[in-house]
VMD Tcl script that builds the backbone (N, CA, C; Angstrom):
set m [mol new atoms 264]
animate dup $m
set s [atomselect $m all]
$s set {name element resname resid chain x y z} {
  {N N MET 1 A 43.840 143.025 72.080}
  {CA C MET 1 A 43.355 141.714 72.442}
  {C C MET 1 A 42.274 141.295 71.457}
  {N N VAL 2 A 42.364 140.073 70.995}
  {CA C VAL 2 A 41.386 139.529 70.064}
  {C C VAL 2 A 40.558 138.490 70.782}
  {N N SER 3 A 39.254 138.581 70.639}
  {CA C SER 3 A 38.396 137.581 71.264}
  {C C SER 3 A 37.607 136.862 70.188}
  {N N PHE 4 A 37.260 135.631 70.454}
  {CA C PHE 4 A 36.505 134.820 69.521}
  {C C PHE 4 A 35.262 134.282 70.197}
  {N N PHE 5 A 34.222 134.138 69.446}
  {CA C PHE 5 A 32.989 133.559 69.940}
  {C C PHE 5 A 32.856 132.170 69.327}
  {N N PHE 6 A 32.720 131.153 70.147}
  {CA C PHE 6 A 32.561 129.802 69.637}
  {C C PHE 6 A 31.078 129.482 69.547}
  {N N ASP 7 A 30.685 128.947 68.400}
  {CA C ASP 7 A 29.269 128.736 68.136}
  {C C ASP 7 A 28.755 127.345 68.494}
  {N N GLY 8 A 29.558 126.519 69.116}
  {CA C GLY 8 A 29.112 125.188 69.495}
  {C C GLY 8 A 29.423 124.129 68.454}
  {N N TYR 9 A 29.836 124.553 67.283}
  {CA C TYR 9 A 30.199 123.603 66.239}
  {C C TYR 9 A 31.702 123.601 65.999}
  {N N GLY 10 A 32.441 124.236 66.875}
  {CA C GLY 10 A 33.886 124.279 66.736}
  {C C GLY 10 A 34.380 125.376 65.810}
  {N N LYS 11 A 33.487 126.235 65.375}
  {CA C LYS 11 A 33.879 127.338 64.503}
  {C C LYS 11 A 33.834 128.635 65.303}
  {N N THR 12 A 34.682 129.547 64.937}
  {CA C THR 12 A 34.647 130.846 65.589}
  {C C THR 12 A 33.763 131.786 64.789}
  {N N GLU 13 A 33.360 132.852 65.413}
  {CA C GLU 13 A 32.571 133.868 64.726}
  {C C GLU 13 A 33.343 134.405 63.527}
  {N N THR 14 A 34.654 134.587 63.687}
  {CA C THR 14 A 35.487 135.081 62.597}
  {C C THR 14 A 35.441 134.114 61.430}
  {N N THR 15 A 35.585 132.833 61.689}
  {CA C THR 15 A 35.519 131.830 60.628}
  {C C THR 15 A 34.166 131.876 59.943}
  {N N PHE 16 A 33.116 132.028 60.706}
  {CA C PHE 16 A 31.769 132.092 60.143}
  {C C PHE 16 A 31.626 133.286 59.208}
  {N N LYS 17 A 32.128 134.449 59.615}
  {CA C LYS 17 A 32.038 135.637 58.776}
  {C C LYS 17 A 32.824 135.460 57.487}
  {N N ILE 18 A 33.994 134.843 57.570}
  {CA C ILE 18 A 34.804 134.600 56.378}
  {C C ILE 18 A 34.040 133.679 55.430}
  {N N LYS 19 A 33.511 132.596 55.969}
  {CA C LYS 19 A 32.764 131.648 55.146}
  {C C LYS 19 A 31.553 132.330 54.524}
  {N N THR 20 A 30.875 133.168 55.271}
  {CA C THR 20 A 29.710 133.871 54.755}
  {C C THR 20 A 30.102 134.790 53.605}
  {N N MET 21 A 31.219 135.483 53.706}
  {CA C MET 21 A 31.666 136.384 52.650}
  {C C MET 21 A 32.015 135.583 51.394}
  {N N ILE 22 A 32.720 134.473 51.552}
  {CA C ILE 22 A 33.046 133.624 50.410}
  {C C ILE 22 A 31.765 133.084 49.779}
  {N N ASP 23 A 30.813 132.681 50.604}
  {CA C ASP 23 A 29.537 132.189 50.084}
  {C C ASP 23 A 28.840 133.261 49.247}
  {N N GLU 24 A 28.856 134.484 49.730}
  {CA C GLU 24 A 28.225 135.596 49.005}
  {C C GLU 24 A 28.954 135.866 47.690}
  {N N ILE 25 A 30.282 135.835 47.729}
  {CA C ILE 25 A 31.081 136.030 46.516}
  {C C ILE 25 A 30.761 134.938 45.509}
  {N N GLN 26 A 30.720 133.688 45.962}
  {CA C GLN 26 A 30.395 132.573 45.063}
  {C C GLN 26 A 29.016 132.744 44.442}
  {N N LYS 27 A 28.042 133.077 45.261}
  {CA C LYS 27 A 26.672 133.230 44.779}
  {C C LYS 27 A 26.583 134.322 43.711}
  {N N LEU 28 A 27.187 135.464 43.991}
  {CA C LEU 28 A 27.127 136.574 43.040}
  {C C LEU 28 A 27.889 136.260 41.766}
  {N N TYR 29 A 29.068 135.683 41.899}
  {CA C TYR 29 A 29.880 135.358 40.720}
  {C C TYR 29 A 29.165 134.323 39.847}
  {N N LYS 30 A 28.590 133.327 40.479}
  {CA C LYS 30 A 27.895 132.281 39.723}
  {C C LYS 30 A 26.629 132.802 39.058}
  {N N SER 31 A 26.129 133.948 39.500}
  {CA C SER 31 A 24.941 134.531 38.880}
  {C C SER 31 A 25.257 135.163 37.526}
  {N N PHE 32 A 26.538 135.394 37.238}
  {CA C PHE 32 A 26.919 135.948 35.938}
  {C C PHE 32 A 26.666 134.905 34.859}
  {N N LYS 33 A 25.873 135.247 33.884}
  {CA C LYS 33 A 25.649 134.352 32.745}
  {C C LYS 33 A 26.729 134.572 31.691}
  {N N THR 34 A 27.175 135.809 31.569}
  {CA C THR 34 A 28.225 136.162 30.615}
  {C C THR 34 A 29.155 137.170 31.282}
  {N N GLY 35 A 30.281 137.413 30.662}
  {CA C GLY 35 A 31.184 138.458 31.130}
  {C C GLY 35 A 32.096 138.082 32.282}
  {N N LYS 36 A 32.193 136.786 32.587}
  {CA C LYS 36 A 33.063 136.374 33.687}
  {C C LYS 36 A 34.524 136.703 33.381}
  {N N ALA 37 A 34.939 136.497 32.145}
  {CA C ALA 37 A 36.335 136.759 31.763}
  {C C ALA 37 A 36.674 138.247 31.936}
  {N N ASP 38 A 35.746 139.114 31.555}
  {CA C ASP 38 A 35.975 140.554 31.717}
  {C C ASP 38 A 36.077 140.935 33.190}
  {N N PHE 39 A 35.218 140.327 34.011}
  {CA C PHE 39 A 35.271 140.614 35.441}
  {C C PHE 39 A 36.586 140.118 36.041}
  {N N ILE 40 A 37.038 138.949 35.642}
  {CA C ILE 40 A 38.307 138.412 36.131}
  {C C ILE 40 A 39.452 139.345 35.759}
  {N N LYS 41 A 39.438 139.873 34.545}
  {CA C LYS 41 A 40.480 140.823 34.122}
  {C C LYS 41 A 40.447 142.086 34.978}
  {N N GLU 42 A 39.242 142.549 35.295}
  {CA C GLU 42 A 39.096 143.741 36.142}
  {C C GLU 42 A 39.678 143.495 37.545}
  {N N VAL 43 A 39.374 142.344 38.116}
  {CA C VAL 43 A 39.905 141.987 39.440}
  {C C VAL 43 A 41.421 141.848 39.376}
  {N N ALA 44 A 41.915 141.193 38.339}
  {CA C ALA 44 A 43.353 141.002 38.179}
  {C C ALA 44 A 44.082 142.341 38.086}
  {N N THR 45 A 43.488 143.264 37.359}
  {CA C THR 45 A 44.080 144.597 37.233}
  {C C THR 45 A 44.062 145.328 38.575}
  {N N GLU 46 A 42.957 145.245 39.269}
  {CA C GLU 46 A 42.819 145.910 40.569}
  {C C GLU 46 A 43.894 145.461 41.558}
  {N N PHE 47 A 44.189 144.162 41.564}
  {CA C PHE 47 A 45.124 143.618 42.551}
  {C C PHE 47 A 46.495 143.290 41.970}
  {N N ASP 48 A 46.716 143.639 40.700}
  {CA C ASP 48 A 47.987 143.404 40.022}
  {C C ASP 48 A 48.405 141.931 40.109}
  {N N ILE 49 A 47.498 141.076 39.668}
  {CA C ILE 49 A 47.695 139.629 39.667}
  {C C ILE 49 A 47.348 139.126 38.267}
  {N N ALA 50 A 47.994 138.072 37.838}
  {CA C ALA 50 A 47.707 137.493 36.520}
  {C C ALA 50 A 46.256 137.007 36.460}
  {N N PRO 51 A 45.561 137.314 35.367}
  {CA C PRO 51 A 44.168 136.869 35.231}
  {C C PRO 51 A 43.997 135.352 35.380}
  {N N THR 52 A 44.932 134.578 34.871}
  {CA C THR 52 A 44.804 133.122 35.006}
  {C C THR 52 A 44.898 132.690 36.463}
  {N N SER 53 A 45.713 133.375 37.242}
  {CA C SER 53 A 45.814 133.071 38.669}
  {C C SER 53 A 44.515 133.402 39.387}
  {N N VAL 54 A 43.935 134.544 39.059}
  {CA C VAL 54 A 42.657 134.941 39.661}
  {C C VAL 54 A 41.574 133.924 39.287}
  {N N ARG 55 A 41.519 133.576 38.004}
  {CA C ARG 55 A 40.499 132.634 37.546}
  {C C ARG 55 A 40.652 131.267 38.237}
  {N N ASN 56 A 41.859 130.750 38.270}
  {CA C ASN 56 A 42.068 129.397 38.809}
  {C C ASN 56 A 41.979 129.329 40.325}
  {N N ASN 57 A 42.548 130.304 41.008}
  {CA C ASN 57 A 42.638 130.232 42.466}
  {C C ASN 57 A 41.527 130.966 43.205}
  {N N TRP 58 A 41.070 132.065 42.653}
  {CA C TRP 58 A 40.053 132.853 43.344}
  {C C TRP 58 A 38.638 132.458 42.938}
  {N N PHE 59 A 38.435 132.200 41.628}
  {CA C PHE 59 A 37.091 131.927 41.143}
  {C C PHE 59 A 36.953 130.528 40.546}
  {N N GLY 60 A 37.945 129.694 40.745}
  {CA C GLY 60 A 37.878 128.311 40.280}
  {C C GLY 60 A 37.386 127.424 41.406}
  {N N SER 61 A 37.869 126.232 41.422}
  {CA C SER 61 A 37.396 125.271 42.423}
  {C C SER 61 A 37.923 125.548 43.832}
  {N N PHE 62 A 38.985 126.336 43.970}
  {CA C PHE 62 A 39.573 126.566 45.293}
  {C C PHE 62 A 38.907 127.695 46.073}
  {N N TRP 63 A 38.471 128.738 45.396}
  {CA C TRP 63 A 37.891 129.922 46.035}
  {C C TRP 63 A 38.815 130.442 47.141}
  {N N SER 64 A 40.091 130.545 46.810}
  {CA C SER 64 A 41.112 130.968 47.776}
  {C C SER 64 A 41.381 132.468 47.661}
  {N N ILE 65 A 40.370 133.256 47.872}
  {CA C ILE 65 A 40.529 134.706 47.839}
  {C C ILE 65 A 41.115 135.127 49.175}
  {N N PRO 66 A 42.269 135.820 49.160}
  {CA C PRO 66 A 42.874 136.234 50.430}
  {C C PRO 66 A 41.893 137.050 51.272}
  {N N LEU 67 A 41.934 136.821 52.554}
  {CA C LEU 67 A 41.012 137.452 53.490}
  {C C LEU 67 A 40.956 138.967 53.336}
  {N N GLU 68 A 42.111 139.597 53.198}
  {CA C GLU 68 A 42.140 141.059 53.134}
  {C C GLU 68 A 41.587 141.603 51.814}
  {N N LYS 69 A 41.448 140.742 50.815}
  {CA C LYS 69 A 40.938 141.179 49.520}
  {C C LYS 69 A 39.451 140.862 49.331}
  {N N GLN 70 A 38.881 140.055 50.181}
  {CA C GLN 70 A 37.488 139.647 50.046}
  {C C GLN 70 A 36.497 140.813 50.066}
  {N N PRO 71 A 36.633 141.778 50.976}
  {CA C PRO 71 A 35.669 142.892 50.961}
  {C C PRO 71 A 35.678 143.675 49.643}
  {N N LYS 72 A 36.858 143.909 49.081}
  {CA C LYS 72 A 36.961 144.640 47.813}
  {C C LYS 72 A 36.372 143.822 46.669}
  {N N VAL 73 A 36.634 142.512 46.657}
  {CA C VAL 73 A 36.076 141.645 45.611}
  {C C VAL 73 A 34.558 141.653 45.692}
  {N N LEU 74 A 34.019 141.552 46.889}
  {CA C LEU 74 A 32.568 141.587 47.069}
  {C C LEU 74 A 31.993 142.921 46.598}
  {N N GLU 75 A 32.661 144.002 46.922}
  {CA C GLU 75 A 32.240 145.332 46.477}
  {C C GLU 75 A 32.256 145.414 44.946}
  {N N MET 76 A 33.306 144.879 44.331}
  {CA C MET 76 A 33.417 144.895 42.871}
  {C C MET 76 A 32.305 144.065 42.225}
  {N N LEU 77 A 32.001 142.925 42.807}
  {CA C LEU 77 A 30.919 142.084 42.287}
  {C C LEU 77 A 29.583 142.822 42.342}
  {N N LYS 78 A 29.304 143.433 43.463}
  {CA C LYS 78 A 28.043 144.157 43.620}
  {C C LYS 78 A 27.952 145.318 42.629}
  {N N ALA 79 A 29.052 146.025 42.430}
  {CA C ALA 79 A 29.068 147.136 41.479}
  {C C ALA 79 A 28.854 146.631 40.051}
  {N N GLU 80 A 29.467 145.506 39.728}
  {CA C GLU 80 A 29.300 144.923 38.390}
  {C C GLU 80 A 27.859 144.504 38.154}
  {N N ILE 81 A 27.256 143.877 39.133}
  {CA C ILE 81 A 25.863 143.458 39.010}
  {C C ILE 81 A 24.961 144.677 38.865}
  {N N HIS 82 A 25.230 145.715 39.643}
  {CA C HIS 82 A 24.440 146.950 39.546}
  {C C HIS 82 A 24.571 147.568 38.155}
  {N N SER 83 A 25.790 147.628 37.627}
  {CA C SER 83 A 25.984 148.236 36.302}
  {C C SER 83 A 25.304 147.409 35.225}
  {N N ARG 84 A 25.255 146.098 35.387}
  {CA C ARG 84 A 24.566 145.248 34.403}
  {C C ARG 84 A 23.059 145.459 34.470}
  {N N GLN 85 A 22.529 145.687 35.664}
  {CA C GLN 85 A 21.083 145.911 35.808}
  {C C GLN 85 A 20.692 147.261 35.216}
  {N N VAL 86 A 21.555 148.244 35.374}
  {CA C VAL 86 A 21.271 149.589 34.865}
  {C C VAL 86 A 21.278 149.588 33.344}
  {N N THR 87 A 22.227 148.867 32.742}
  {CA C THR 87 A 22.338 148.863 31.285}
  {C C THR 87 A 21.393 147.879 30.612}
  {N N ALA 88 A 20.745 147.017 31.382}
  {CA C ALA 88 A 19.840 146.020 30.782}
  {C C ALA 88 A 18.510 146.593 30.404}
}
mol reanalyze $m
mol bondsrecalc $m
mol representation Tube
mol addrep $m
């Protein structure tokens, strides 16, 4: 059984969590000053998807990252940021 919590604005708790994860992904990705193309290639390789598809659909204006892939993408972003801080 699946239950949902309605927050009074017509959104469910699940929708809120999804939006929050996308917001975090956007914030972290936009913090990259350089190396976005390399990160896109890494994500594309991880999920066996064409880099142009990842760039246009996942990290372009749509931000249509499939729900089941969002946690891994967020993890990859955090790891990339950590590795950049260590090497800086």
